A tleap script that builds the chain and sets N, CA, C and O, in Angstrom:
source leaprc.protein.ff14SB
mol = sequence {
  NMET LYS TYR VAL PRO SER ARG LYS GLY PHE
  PHE ASP ASP VAL PHE ASP ASP MET PHE GLN
  HIE PRO PHE PHE SER GLN THR ASN THR VAL
  MET LYS THR ASP ILE HIE GLU MET ASP GLY
  ASN TYR VAL LEU ASP VAL GLU LEU PRO GLY
  TYR LYS LYS GLU ASP VAL ASN LEU GLN LEU
  LYS ASN GLY TYR LEU THR LEU SER ALA SER
  ILE SER LYS ASP ASN GLU GLU LYS ASP ASP
  LYS GLY THR LEU ILE ARG SER GLU ARG TYR
  ARG GLY ASN ALA SER ARG SER TYR TYR VAL
  GLY GLU ASP VAL LYS PRO GLU ASP ILE LYS
  ALA ASN PHE ALA ASP GLY ILE LEU LYS ILE
  THR VAL ALA LYS LYS GLU ALA GLU ALA ILE
  THR THR LYS ASN ILE GLU ILE CGLU
}
set mol.1.N position { 0.719 -1.184 -0.079 }
set mol.1.CA position { 0.179 -0.041 -0.077 }
set mol.1.C position { 0.807 1.515 -0.130 }
set mol.1.O position { 1.599 1.859 0.747 }
set mol.2.N position { 0.527 2.176 -0.894 }
set mol.2.CA position { 1.302 3.093 -1.306 }
set mol.2.C position { 0.532 4.338 -0.521 }
set mol.2.O position { -0.688 4.443 -0.399 }
set mol.3.N position { 1.554 5.269 -0.009 }
set mol.3.CA position { 1.133 6.316 1.460 }
set mol.3.C position { 0.789 7.395 -0.040 }
set mol.3.O position { 1.619 7.250 -0.937 }
set mol.4.N position { -0.020 8.121 -0.237 }
set mol.4.CA position { -0.521 9.274 -0.988 }
set mol.4.C position { -1.228 10.558 0.027 }
set mol.4.O position { -2.432 10.678 0.253 }
set mol.5.N position { -0.477 11.169 0.383 }
set mol.5.CA position { -0.854 12.537 1.101 }
set mol.5.C position { -1.439 13.312 0.670 }
set mol.5.O position { -1.124 13.881 -0.375 }
set mol.6.N position { -2.733 13.633 1.521 }
set mol.6.CA position { -3.556 14.752 1.397 }
set mol.6.C position { -3.146 16.158 1.319 }
set mol.6.O position { -1.952 16.251 1.600 }
set mol.7.N position { -3.616 17.140 1.079 }
set mol.7.CA position { -3.583 18.348 1.541 }
set mol.7.C position { -3.398 18.897 2.717 }
set mol.7.O position { -2.950 20.042 2.770 }
set mol.8.N position { -3.650 18.313 3.671 }
set mol.8.CA position { -3.573 18.350 5.013 }
set mol.8.C position { -2.023 18.058 5.425 }
set mol.8.O position { -1.486 18.773 6.272 }
set mol.9.N position { -1.335 17.012 4.816 }
set mol.9.CA position { -0.604 16.902 5.244 }
set mol.9.C position { -0.092 15.485 5.807 }
set mol.9.O position { -1.010 14.813 6.276 }
set mol.10.N position { 1.165 14.898 5.858 }
set mol.10.CA position { 1.353 13.619 6.634 }
set mol.10.C position { 0.850 13.466 7.316 }
set mol.10.O position { -0.222 12.880 7.172 }
set mol.11.N position { 1.396 13.998 8.824 }
set mol.11.CA position { 0.837 13.948 10.186 }
set mol.11.C position { -0.761 14.260 10.584 }
set mol.11.O position { -1.362 13.712 11.508 }
set mol.12.N position { -1.234 15.130 9.796 }
set mol.12.CA position { -2.800 15.373 10.136 }
set mol.12.C position { -3.287 13.966 9.525 }
set mol.12.O position { -3.911 13.211 10.270 }
set mol.13.N position { -3.074 13.656 8.439 }
set mol.13.CA position { -3.481 12.343 8.290 }
set mol.13.C position { -3.158 10.906 9.137 }
set mol.13.O position { -4.104 10.237 9.554 }
set mol.14.N position { -2.013 10.561 9.319 }
set mol.14.CA position { -1.910 9.585 10.362 }
set mol.14.C position { -2.760 9.905 11.860 }
set mol.14.O position { -3.228 8.962 12.498 }
set mol.15.N position { -2.873 11.073 12.249 }
set mol.15.CA position { -3.450 11.403 13.182 }
set mol.15.C position { -4.804 11.331 13.424 }
set mol.15.O position { -5.205 11.075 14.559 }
set mol.16.N position { -5.749 11.571 12.278 }
set mol.16.CA position { -6.546 11.560 11.723 }
set mol.16.C position { -7.237 10.095 11.570 }
set mol.16.O position { -8.423 9.829 11.770 }
set mol.17.N position { -6.338 9.330 11.218 }
set mol.17.CA position { -6.568 7.813 10.550 }
set mol.17.C position { -6.756 6.917 12.083 }
set mol.17.O position { -7.678 6.199 12.471 }
set mol.18.N position { -5.379 7.338 12.770 }
set mol.18.CA position { -5.530 6.952 14.626 }
set mol.18.C position { -6.656 7.011 14.905 }
set mol.18.O position { -7.352 6.005 14.758 }
set mol.19.N position { -7.140 8.064 15.340 }
set mol.19.CA position { -8.151 8.812 16.266 }
set mol.19.C position { -9.110 7.970 15.846 }
set mol.19.O position { -9.635 7.436 16.823 }
set mol.20.N position { -9.671 7.536 14.606 }
set mol.20.CA position { -10.908 7.239 13.967 }
set mol.20.C position { -10.732 5.727 14.006 }
set mol.20.O position { -11.810 5.152 13.857 }
set mol.21.N position { -9.742 4.957 14.156 }
set mol.21.CA position { -9.953 3.525 14.599 }
set mol.21.C position { -10.745 2.994 15.651 }
set mol.21.O position { -10.644 3.717 16.642 }
set mol.22.N position { -11.407 2.131 15.813 }
set mol.22.CA position { -12.419 1.677 16.944 }
set mol.22.C position { -11.821 1.766 18.191 }
set mol.22.O position { -12.359 2.378 19.114 }
set mol.23.N position { -10.644 1.148 18.305 }
set mol.23.CA position { -9.533 0.717 19.485 }
set mol.23.C position { -9.487 2.121 20.482 }
set mol.23.O position { -9.495 2.170 21.712 }
set mol.24.N position { -9.424 3.512 19.237 }
set mol.24.CA position { -9.275 4.536 20.238 }
set mol.24.C position { -10.431 5.530 21.074 }
set mol.24.O position { -10.258 6.584 21.685 }
set mol.25.N position { -11.485 4.849 20.864 }
set mol.25.CA position { -12.700 5.470 21.024 }
set mol.25.C position { -14.220 4.350 21.557 }
set mol.25.O position { -15.423 4.370 21.300 }
set mol.26.N position { -13.179 3.340 22.523 }
set mol.26.CA position { -14.307 2.254 22.727 }
set mol.26.C position { -15.739 2.420 23.171 }
set mol.26.O position { -16.507 1.466 23.054 }
set mol.27.N position { -16.130 3.520 23.652 }
set mol.27.CA position { -17.205 3.144 24.228 }
set mol.27.C position { -18.425 3.877 23.268 }
set mol.27.O position { -19.536 4.210 23.680 }
set mol.28.N position { -17.843 4.049 21.718 }
set mol.28.CA position { -18.505 4.916 20.772 }
set mol.28.C position { -18.759 3.316 19.680 }
set mol.28.O position { -19.798 3.068 19.068 }
set mol.29.N position { -17.634 2.530 19.697 }
set mol.29.CA position { -17.764 1.983 18.486 }
set mol.29.C position { -17.603 0.644 19.168 }
set mol.29.O position { -18.697 0.079 19.190 }
set mol.30.N position { -16.681 -0.054 19.716 }
set mol.30.CA position { -16.692 -1.303 20.180 }
set mol.30.C position { -17.974 -2.211 20.987 }
set mol.30.O position { -18.319 -1.914 22.131 }
set mol.31.N position { -18.501 -3.156 20.342 }
set mol.31.CA position { -19.400 -4.305 20.875 }
set mol.31.C position { -20.705 -3.287 21.097 }
set mol.31.O position { -21.108 -3.007 22.226 }
set mol.32.N position { -21.200 -2.867 20.105 }
set mol.32.CA position { -22.605 -2.520 19.852 }
set mol.32.C position { -23.155 -3.626 19.562 }
set mol.32.O position { -22.730 -4.427 18.730 }
set mol.33.N position { -24.302 -3.760 20.343 }
set mol.33.CA position { -25.427 -4.809 20.524 }
set mol.33.C position { -26.390 -4.658 20.285 }
set mol.33.O position { -26.823 -3.593 20.727 }
set mol.34.N position { -27.291 -5.416 19.564 }
set mol.34.CA position { -28.878 -5.333 19.112 }
set mol.34.C position { -29.514 -6.626 19.666 }
set mol.34.O position { -29.082 -7.664 19.164 }
set mol.35.N position { -30.434 -6.737 20.583 }
set mol.35.CA position { -30.766 -7.838 21.497 }
set mol.35.C position { -32.578 -7.980 20.759 }
set mol.35.O position { -33.420 -7.085 20.681 }
set mol.36.N position { -32.667 -9.204 20.388 }
set mol.36.CA position { -34.183 -9.575 19.683 }
set mol.36.C position { -34.167 -10.760 20.796 }
set mol.36.O position { -33.290 -11.237 21.517 }
set mol.37.N position { -35.629 -11.023 20.585 }
set mol.37.CA position { -36.376 -12.088 21.259 }
set mol.37.C position { -36.740 -12.556 20.010 }
set mol.37.O position { -36.959 -11.781 19.078 }
set mol.38.N position { -36.846 -14.077 19.885 }
set mol.38.CA position { -36.803 -15.163 18.728 }
set mol.38.C position { -37.008 -16.313 19.169 }
set mol.38.O position { -36.265 -16.778 20.034 }
set mol.39.N position { -38.097 -17.036 18.648 }
set mol.39.CA position { -38.221 -18.675 19.041 }
set mol.39.C position { -37.891 -18.753 20.152 }
set mol.39.O position { -37.115 -19.692 20.328 }
set mol.40.N position { -38.186 -18.028 21.279 }
set mol.40.CA position { -38.211 -18.984 22.796 }
set mol.40.C position { -36.776 -18.401 23.091 }
set mol.40.O position { -36.546 -18.462 24.299 }
set mol.41.N position { -35.849 -17.913 22.444 }
set mol.41.CA position { -34.842 -17.295 22.669 }
set mol.41.C position { -34.300 -16.213 22.685 }
set mol.41.O position { -34.550 -15.515 21.702 }
set mol.42.N position { -33.389 -15.629 23.715 }
set mol.42.CA position { -32.657 -14.037 23.027 }
set mol.42.C position { -31.605 -14.226 22.442 }
set mol.42.O position { -30.582 -14.805 22.807 }
set mol.43.N position { -31.949 -13.563 21.212 }
set mol.43.CA position { -30.308 -13.121 20.284 }
set mol.43.C position { -29.903 -11.841 20.469 }
set mol.43.O position { -30.658 -10.870 20.510 }
set mol.44.N position { -28.214 -11.813 20.628 }
set mol.44.CA position { -27.670 -10.981 20.370 }
set mol.44.C position { -26.673 -10.956 19.820 }
set mol.44.O position { -25.893 -11.908 19.820 }
set mol.45.N position { -26.421 -9.597 19.082 }
set mol.45.CA position { -26.106 -9.527 17.777 }
set mol.45.C position { -25.158 -8.490 17.909 }
set mol.45.O position { -25.594 -7.374 17.628 }
set mol.46.N position { -23.657 -8.579 18.357 }
set mol.46.CA position { -22.372 -8.112 19.091 }
set mol.46.C position { -21.363 -7.312 17.777 }
set mol.46.O position { -21.040 -8.103 16.891 }
set mol.47.N position { -21.130 -6.639 17.692 }
set mol.47.CA position { -19.992 -6.038 16.737 }
set mol.47.C position { -19.061 -5.888 17.229 }
set mol.47.O position { -18.878 -5.196 18.231 }
set mol.48.N position { -18.191 -6.566 16.573 }
set mol.48.CA position { -16.724 -6.759 16.738 }
set mol.48.C position { -15.533 -6.426 15.886 }
set mol.48.O position { -14.471 -6.995 16.136 }
set mol.49.N position { -15.604 -5.585 14.935 }
set mol.49.CA position { -14.903 -4.940 13.981 }
set mol.49.C position { -13.435 -5.216 14.375 }
set mol.49.O position { -12.923 -4.927 15.456 }
set mol.50.N position { -12.650 -6.014 12.989 }
set mol.50.CA position { -11.186 -5.925 13.641 }
set mol.50.C position { -10.693 -7.303 14.789 }
set mol.50.O position { -9.560 -7.580 15.181 }
set mol.51.N position { -11.669 -7.805 15.026 }
set mol.51.CA position { -11.521 -8.868 16.088 }
set mol.51.C position { -11.466 -10.129 15.082 }
set mol.51.O position { -11.949 -10.128 13.950 }
set mol.52.N position { -10.588 -11.532 15.881 }
set mol.52.CA position { -10.766 -12.540 15.229 }
set mol.52.C position { -11.710 -13.546 16.099 }
set mol.52.O position { -12.027 -13.151 17.221 }
set mol.53.N position { -12.101 -14.606 15.736 }
set mol.53.CA position { -12.765 -15.266 16.745 }
set mol.53.C position { -11.857 -15.556 17.600 }
set mol.53.O position { -12.078 -15.482 18.809 }
set mol.54.N position { -10.596 -15.963 17.052 }
set mol.54.CA position { -9.509 -16.548 18.755 }
set mol.54.C position { -9.285 -15.519 19.828 }
set mol.54.O position { -8.701 -15.776 20.882 }
set mol.55.N position { -9.942 -13.946 19.404 }
set mol.55.CA position { -9.336 -13.027 20.227 }
set mol.55.C position { -10.373 -12.751 21.081 }
set mol.55.O position { -10.246 -11.915 21.976 }
set mol.56.N position { -11.620 -13.509 20.856 }
set mol.56.CA position { -12.898 -13.485 21.981 }
set mol.56.C position { -12.665 -14.877 22.911 }
set mol.56.O position { -11.840 -15.788 22.984 }
set mol.57.N position { -13.993 -14.435 23.615 }
set mol.57.CA position { -14.369 -15.246 25.158 }
set mol.57.C position { -15.130 -15.000 25.598 }
set mol.57.O position { -15.157 -13.860 26.062 }
set mol.58.N position { -16.307 -15.885 25.775 }
set mol.58.CA position { -17.399 -15.918 26.613 }
set mol.58.C position { -17.230 -16.541 27.958 }
set mol.58.O position { -16.563 -17.566 28.091 }
set mol.59.N position { -17.886 -15.879 29.073 }
set mol.59.CA position { -17.725 -16.579 30.293 }
set mol.59.C position { -18.805 -16.444 30.766 }
set mol.59.O position { -19.160 -15.266 30.815 }
set mol.60.N position { -19.960 -17.629 31.396 }
set mol.60.CA position { -20.908 -17.185 32.458 }
set mol.60.C position { -20.543 -17.888 33.522 }
set mol.60.O position { -20.013 -18.996 33.601 }
set mol.61.N position { -21.071 -16.707 34.783 }
set mol.61.CA position { -20.852 -17.190 35.936 }
set mol.61.C position { -21.898 -15.756 36.721 }
set mol.61.O position { -22.016 -14.545 36.531 }
set mol.62.N position { -22.438 -16.711 37.577 }
set mol.62.CA position { -23.605 -15.960 38.530 }
set mol.62.C position { -24.891 -15.424 37.968 }
set mol.62.O position { -25.656 -14.722 38.629 }
set mol.63.N position { -25.070 -15.735 36.889 }
set mol.63.CA position { -26.069 -14.900 35.737 }
set mol.63.C position { -25.527 -13.928 34.821 }
set mol.63.O position { -26.100 -13.279 33.947 }
set mol.64.N position { -24.542 -13.942 35.112 }
set mol.64.CA position { -23.796 -12.793 34.223 }
set mol.64.C position { -23.097 -13.628 33.241 }
set mol.64.O position { -22.297 -14.522 33.517 }
set mol.65.N position { -23.578 -13.149 31.717 }
set mol.65.CA position { -22.724 -13.168 30.296 }
set mol.65.C position { -21.781 -12.433 30.151 }
set mol.65.O position { -22.095 -11.264 29.923 }
set mol.66.N position { -20.429 -12.716 30.204 }
set mol.66.CA position { -19.017 -11.655 29.948 }
set mol.66.C position { -18.464 -12.051 28.872 }
set mol.66.O position { -17.835 -13.086 28.652 }
set mol.67.N position { -18.674 -11.338 28.320 }
set mol.67.CA position { -17.638 -10.841 26.480 }
set mol.67.C position { -16.748 -10.408 27.079 }
set mol.67.O position { -16.944 -9.987 28.219 }
set mol.68.N position { -15.568 -10.376 26.537 }
set mol.68.CA position { -14.060 -10.245 26.474 }
set mol.68.C position { -13.073 -10.509 25.361 }
set mol.68.O position { -12.589 -11.590 25.026 }
set mol.69.N position { -12.904 -9.505 24.939 }
set mol.69.CA position { -11.907 -9.169 23.441 }
set mol.69.C position { -10.648 -8.714 23.842 }
set mol.69.O position { -10.385 -8.026 24.829 }
set mol.70.N position { -9.798 -9.214 22.881 }
set mol.70.CA position { -8.332 -8.552 23.424 }
set mol.70.C position { -7.849 -8.370 21.784 }
set mol.70.O position { -8.139 -9.249 20.973 }
set mol.71.N position { -7.095 -7.163 21.382 }
set mol.71.CA position { -6.506 -7.861 19.928 }
set mol.71.C position { -4.761 -6.833 19.928 }
set mol.71.O position { -4.528 -6.000 20.804 }
set mol.72.N position { -4.124 -7.037 19.200 }
set mol.72.CA position { -2.821 -6.443 18.763 }
set mol.72.C position { -2.231 -6.504 17.408 }
set mol.72.O position { -1.866 -7.490 16.768 }
set mol.73.N position { -2.212 -5.252 17.103 }
set mol.73.CA position { -1.766 -5.095 15.544 }
set mol.73.C position { -0.420 -4.447 15.609 }
set mol.73.O position { 0.059 -3.747 16.500 }
set mol.74.N position { 0.200 -4.925 14.203 }
set mol.74.CA position { 1.715 -3.953 14.464 }
set mol.74.C position { 1.245 -3.967 12.730 }
set mol.74.O position { 0.964 -4.984 12.095 }
set mol.75.N position { 1.256 -2.471 12.167 }
set mol.75.CA position { 1.396 -2.055 10.915 }
set mol.75.C position { 2.273 -1.336 10.656 }
set mol.75.O position { 2.533 -0.293 11.256 }
set mol.76.N position { 3.080 -1.967 9.366 }
set mol.76.CA position { 4.195 -1.402 8.560 }
set mol.76.C position { 4.181 -1.311 7.544 }
set mol.76.O position { 3.829 -2.231 6.805 }
set mol.77.N position { 4.647 0.104 7.045 }
set mol.77.CA position { 4.576 0.132 5.552 }
set mol.77.C position { 5.992 0.724 5.395 }
set mol.77.O position { 6.525 1.437 6.245 }
set mol.78.N position { 6.735 0.232 3.831 }
set mol.78.CA position { 8.149 0.909 3.776 }
set mol.78.C position { 7.670 1.230 1.959 }
set mol.78.O position { 6.637 0.793 1.453 }
set mol.79.N position { 8.479 1.890 1.395 }
set mol.79.CA position { 8.933 2.444 0.436 }
set mol.79.C position { 9.458 1.333 -0.527 }
set mol.79.O position { 9.440 0.136 -0.240 }
set mol.80.N position { 9.935 1.856 -1.712 }
set mol.80.CA position { 10.219 0.428 -2.873 }
set mol.80.C position { 11.632 0.397 -2.492 }
set mol.80.O position { 12.125 -0.575 -3.065 }
set mol.81.N position { 12.832 1.221 -1.544 }
set mol.81.CA position { 13.897 1.439 -1.203 }
set mol.81.C position { 13.963 0.487 0.300 }
set mol.81.O position { 15.052 0.115 0.737 }
set mol.82.N position { 12.912 0.225 0.867 }
set mol.82.CA position { 12.988 -0.304 2.236 }
set mol.82.C position { 13.005 0.685 3.266 }
set mol.82.O position { 13.039 0.320 4.441 }
set mol.83.N position { 12.985 1.927 2.955 }
set mol.83.CA position { 13.021 2.998 4.109 }
set mol.83.C position { 11.699 2.809 5.103 }
set mol.83.O position { 10.640 2.585 4.518 }
set mol.84.N position { 11.675 2.870 6.325 }
set mol.84.CA position { 10.272 3.258 6.766 }
set mol.84.C position { 9.446 4.392 6.284 }
set mol.84.O position { 10.073 5.410 5.991 }
set mol.85.N position { 8.362 4.406 6.168 }
set mol.85.CA position { 7.527 5.464 5.741 }
set mol.85.C position { 6.991 5.554 7.365 }
set mol.85.O position { 7.375 6.423 8.149 }
set mol.86.N position { 6.154 4.617 7.651 }
set mol.86.CA position { 5.099 4.832 8.819 }
set mol.86.C position { 5.215 3.445 9.420 }
set mol.86.O position { 5.308 2.352 8.861 }
set mol.87.N position { 5.177 3.844 10.990 }
set mol.87.CA position { 4.764 2.321 11.697 }
set mol.87.C position { 4.063 2.707 12.897 }
set mol.87.O position { 4.408 3.557 13.719 }
set mol.88.N position { 2.709 1.744 12.896 }
set mol.88.CA position { 1.731 1.960 14.010 }
set mol.88.C position { 1.918 0.671 14.399 }
set mol.88.O position { 2.423 -0.288 13.814 }
set mol.89.N position { 1.124 0.876 16.165 }
set mol.89.CA position { 1.346 -0.166 16.419 }
set mol.89.C position { -0.032 0.055 17.634 }
set mol.89.O position { -0.003 1.091 18.299 }
set mol.90.N position { -1.121 -0.887 17.851 }
set mol.90.CA position { -2.465 -0.641 18.997 }
set mol.90.C position { -2.657 -1.652 19.599 }
set mol.90.O position { -2.446 -2.731 19.045 }
set mol.91.N position { -2.980 -1.602 20.524 }
set mol.91.CA position { -3.553 -3.068 21.458 }
set mol.91.C position { -4.844 -1.921 22.122 }
set mol.91.O position { -4.988 -0.724 22.371 }
set mol.92.N position { -5.754 -3.474 22.203 }
set mol.92.CA position { -6.987 -3.043 22.756 }
set mol.92.C position { -7.940 -3.813 23.381 }
set mol.92.O position { -8.511 -4.642 22.672 }
set mol.93.N position { -8.219 -3.743 24.431 }
set mol.93.CA position { -9.133 -4.725 25.197 }
set mol.93.C position { -10.343 -4.276 25.272 }
set mol.93.O position { -10.507 -3.056 25.295 }
set mol.94.N position { -11.315 -5.045 25.319 }
set mol.94.CA position { -12.752 -4.257 25.973 }
set mol.94.C position { -13.551 -5.574 26.097 }
set mol.94.O position { -13.346 -6.540 25.362 }
set mol.95.N position { -14.470 -5.544 27.074 }
set mol.95.CA position { -15.417 -6.516 27.694 }
set mol.95.C position { -16.740 -5.369 28.372 }
set mol.95.O position { -16.705 -4.168 28.643 }
set mol.96.N position { -17.957 -6.525 28.479 }
set mol.96.CA position { -18.898 -6.290 28.501 }
set mol.96.C position { -19.957 -7.482 28.934 }
set mol.96.O position { -20.074 -8.534 28.306 }
set mol.97.N position { -20.680 -7.146 30.075 }
set mol.97.CA position { -21.345 -8.388 30.756 }
set mol.97.C position { -22.800 -8.259 30.451 }
set mol.97.O position { -23.267 -7.120 30.437 }
set mol.98.N position { -23.500 -9.175 30.229 }
set mol.98.CA position { -25.192 -9.167 30.169 }
set mol.98.C position { -25.688 -10.122 31.160 }
set mol.98.O position { -25.216 -11.253 31.281 }
set mol.99.N position { -26.825 -9.569 31.998 }
set mol.99.CA position { -26.954 -10.659 32.747 }
set mol.99.C position { -28.650 -11.530 32.135 }
set mol.99.O position { -29.744 -11.033 31.867 }
set mol.100.N position { -28.407 -12.241 32.123 }
set mol.100.CA position { -28.966 -13.663 31.438 }
set mol.100.C position { -29.648 -14.868 32.257 }
set mol.100.O position { -29.996 -15.965 31.822 }
set mol.101.N position { -29.763 -14.236 33.875 }
set mol.101.CA position { -30.376 -15.230 34.688 }
set mol.101.C position { -29.527 -16.225 35.537 }
set mol.101.O position { -28.569 -16.855 35.087 }
set mol.102.N position { -29.883 -16.278 36.526 }
set mol.102.CA position { -28.827 -17.105 37.571 }
set mol.102.C position { -29.686 -18.607 37.077 }
set mol.102.O position { -29.301 -19.624 37.654 }
set mol.103.N position { -30.741 -18.755 36.114 }
set mol.103.CA position { -31.002 -19.991 35.761 }
set mol.103.C position { -30.459 -20.544 34.527 }
set mol.103.O position { -30.540 -21.727 34.195 }
set mol.104.N position { -29.907 -19.618 33.879 }
set mol.104.CA position { -28.975 -20.173 32.676 }
set mol.104.C position { -27.676 -20.727 32.523 }
set mol.104.O position { -26.611 -20.166 32.776 }
set mol.105.N position { -27.856 -21.885 32.083 }
set mol.105.CA position { -26.764 -22.630 32.013 }
set mol.105.C position { -25.673 -22.695 30.877 }
set mol.105.O position { -26.213 -22.461 29.796 }
set mol.106.N position { -24.514 -22.898 30.772 }
set mol.106.CA position { -23.447 -23.028 29.726 }
set mol.106.C position { -24.633 -23.383 28.543 }
set mol.106.O position { -24.963 -22.551 27.698 }
set mol.107.N position { -25.338 -25.036 28.638 }
set mol.107.CA position { -25.463 -25.959 27.373 }
set mol.107.C position { -26.916 -24.402 26.982 }
set mol.107.O position { -27.451 -24.427 25.874 }
set mol.108.N position { -27.212 -23.576 27.722 }
set mol.108.CA position { -28.311 -22.849 27.092 }
set mol.108.C position { -27.835 -21.968 26.166 }
set mol.108.O position { -28.635 -21.337 25.475 }
set mol.109.N position { -26.456 -21.800 26.022 }
set mol.109.CA position { -26.324 -20.551 25.157 }
set mol.109.C position { -25.119 -21.252 24.024 }
set mol.109.O position { -24.088 -21.827 24.374 }
set mol.110.N position { -25.543 -21.036 22.709 }
set mol.110.CA position { -24.892 -20.968 21.677 }
set mol.110.C position { -23.987 -19.649 21.121 }
set mol.110.O position { -24.553 -18.583 21.364 }
set mol.111.N position { -23.052 -19.554 20.617 }
set mol.111.CA position { -22.338 -18.370 19.961 }
set mol.111.C position { -21.784 -18.836 18.328 }
set mol.111.O position { -21.513 -20.011 18.084 }
set mol.112.N position { -21.715 -18.202 17.724 }
set mol.112.CA position { -21.345 -17.832 16.180 }
set mol.112.C position { -20.723 -16.422 15.946 }
set mol.112.O position { -21.312 -15.366 16.176 }
set mol.113.N position { -19.391 -16.546 15.433 }
set mol.113.CA position { -18.795 -15.673 15.030 }
set mol.113.C position { -18.331 -15.593 13.484 }
set mol.113.O position { -17.615 -16.339 12.816 }
set mol.114.N position { -18.855 -14.682 13.249 }
set mol.114.CA position { -18.801 -14.474 11.493 }
set mol.114.C position { -18.676 -13.014 10.882 }
set mol.114.O position { -19.402 -12.192 11.442 }
set mol.115.N position { -18.015 -12.609 10.001 }
set mol.115.CA position { -17.611 -11.343 9.456 }
set mol.115.C position { -17.834 -10.138 10.498 }
set mol.115.O position { -18.631 -9.214 10.337 }
set mol.116.N position { -16.959 -10.328 11.620 }
set mol.116.CA position { -17.075 -9.355 12.773 }
set mol.116.C position { -18.163 -9.183 13.565 }
set mol.116.O position { -18.268 -8.204 14.303 }
set mol.117.N position { -19.347 -10.416 13.452 }
set mol.117.CA position { -20.577 -9.742 14.085 }
set mol.117.C position { -20.239 -11.586 15.054 }
set mol.117.O position { -20.135 -12.699 14.537 }
set mol.118.N position { -20.151 -11.145 16.685 }
set mol.118.CA position { -20.529 -12.107 17.706 }
set mol.118.C position { -22.161 -12.395 17.349 }
set mol.118.O position { -22.880 -11.396 17.378 }
set mol.119.N position { -22.694 -13.482 17.068 }
set mol.119.CA position { -24.243 -14.001 17.489 }
set mol.119.C position { -23.938 -15.090 18.543 }
set mol.119.O position { -23.237 -16.101 18.500 }
set mol.120.N position { -24.889 -14.404 19.732 }
set mol.120.CA position { -24.840 -15.240 20.812 }
set mol.120.C position { -26.459 -15.667 20.707 }
set mol.120.O position { -27.322 -14.894 20.292 }
set mol.121.N position { -26.670 -16.812 21.086 }
set mol.121.CA position { -28.255 -17.632 21.195 }
set mol.121.C position { -28.689 -17.802 22.883 }
set mol.121.O position { -28.042 -18.765 23.295 }
set mol.122.N position { -29.294 -17.394 23.680 }
set mol.122.CA position { -29.571 -17.401 25.026 }
set mol.122.C position { -31.148 -17.729 25.456 }
set mol.122.O position { -32.138 -17.034 25.686 }
set mol.123.N position { -30.813 -19.366 25.440 }
set mol.123.CA position { -32.467 -20.000 25.946 }
set mol.123.C position { -32.920 -18.885 26.523 }
set mol.123.O position { -32.188 -18.028 27.018 }
set mol.124.N position { -34.370 -18.838 26.479 }
set mol.124.CA position { -35.060 -17.868 27.373 }
set mol.124.C position { -35.837 -19.194 28.042 }
set mol.124.O position { -36.390 -20.191 27.578 }
set mol.125.N position { -35.523 -18.551 29.674 }
set mol.125.CA position { -35.530 -19.329 31.036 }
set mol.125.C position { -36.916 -18.544 31.177 }
set mol.125.O position { -36.904 -17.449 30.616 }
set mol.126.N position { -38.159 -18.908 31.846 }
set mol.126.CA position { -39.407 -18.127 32.339 }
set mol.126.C position { -38.983 -18.236 33.800 }
set mol.126.O position { -38.444 -19.167 34.399 }
set mol.127.N position { -39.433 -16.853 34.266 }
set mol.127.CA position { -39.066 -16.430 35.476 }
set mol.127.C position { -39.746 -17.296 36.654 }
set mol.127.O position { -40.928 -17.572 36.449 }
set mol.128.N position { -39.195 -17.755 37.828 }
set mol.128.CA position { -40.055 -18.023 38.304 }
set mol.128.C position { -41.075 -17.262 39.000 }
set mol.128.O position { -40.757 -16.263 39.646 }
set mol.129.N position { -42.383 -17.692 38.911 }
set mol.129.CA position { -43.812 -16.923 39.625 }
set mol.129.C position { -43.800 -16.247 40.918 }
set mol.129.O position { -43.913 -16.815 42.005 }
set mol.130.N position { -43.623 -14.715 40.682 }
set mol.130.CA position { -43.349 -14.416 42.435 }
set mol.130.C position { -44.731 -14.489 43.017 }
set mol.130.O position { -45.801 -14.088 42.561 }
set mol.131.N position { -44.374 -15.236 44.386 }
set mol.131.CA position { -45.559 -15.144 45.129 }
set mol.131.C position { -45.578 -14.009 46.127 }
set mol.131.O position { -44.653 -13.308 46.536 }
set mol.132.N position { -46.756 -14.006 46.389 }
set mol.132.CA position { -47.104 -12.609 47.466 }
set mol.132.C position { -47.487 -13.253 49.059 }
set mol.132.O position { -48.604 -13.754 49.192 }
set mol.133.N position { -46.602 -13.229 50.173 }
set mol.133.CA position { -47.183 -13.419 51.358 }
set mol.133.C position { -47.182 -12.596 52.081 }
set mol.133.O position { -46.518 -11.633 51.699 }
set mol.134.N position { -47.787 -12.459 53.325 }
set mol.134.CA position { -47.949 -11.566 54.064 }
set mol.134.C position { -47.139 -11.750 55.419 }
set mol.134.O position { -47.415 -12.770 56.050 }
set mol.135.N position { -46.208 -10.930 55.934 }
set mol.135.CA position { -45.601 -11.327 56.955 }
set mol.135.C position { -46.113 -10.765 57.648 }
set mol.135.O position { -46.595 -9.671 57.355 }
set mol.136.N position { -46.239 -11.500 59.277 }
set mol.136.CA position { -47.099 -11.080 60.153 }
set mol.136.C position { -46.401 -10.132 61.068 }
set mol.136.O position { -45.289 -10.620 61.266 }
set mol.137.N position { -46.528 -8.961 61.749 }
set mol.137.CA position { -45.687 -8.233 62.219 }
set mol.137.C position { -46.089 -8.425 63.883 }
set mol.137.O position { -47.283 -8.319 64.164 }
set mol.138.N position { -45.287 -8.654 64.785 }
set mol.138.CA position { -45.398 -8.697 66.196 }
set mol.138.C position { -45.279 -7.628 66.906 }
set mol.138.O position { -45.379 -7.687 68.131 }
savepdb mol mol.pdb
quit
């Protein structure tokens, strides 16, 4: 890939590109989630741009499904003579938890990762009916 500067200048382009990357503004772009109720399940579509399947981990503990992801990238570009033109590195970690309920077991959860989207299907468990009982006051 050959670098073609814009009218703004080399460093302006680098900094503009760098801070538009999702790992520099995680709160706005990483792990955006759509949750649907479908066929007796909850389906979560989680956006994970730039991540691979092996970068992602799911854990169920105390009714919380925790999704964590980490990434490490090194970009290096050289011109025809091998002179270093640009070298950028970034590392990022992100995590998010979803409350799925104490009754949900690992076998009730299925996950699939494709094209930067993690699709998590959680079997919908009916909450136990809450019964009202009067408490005697002494």
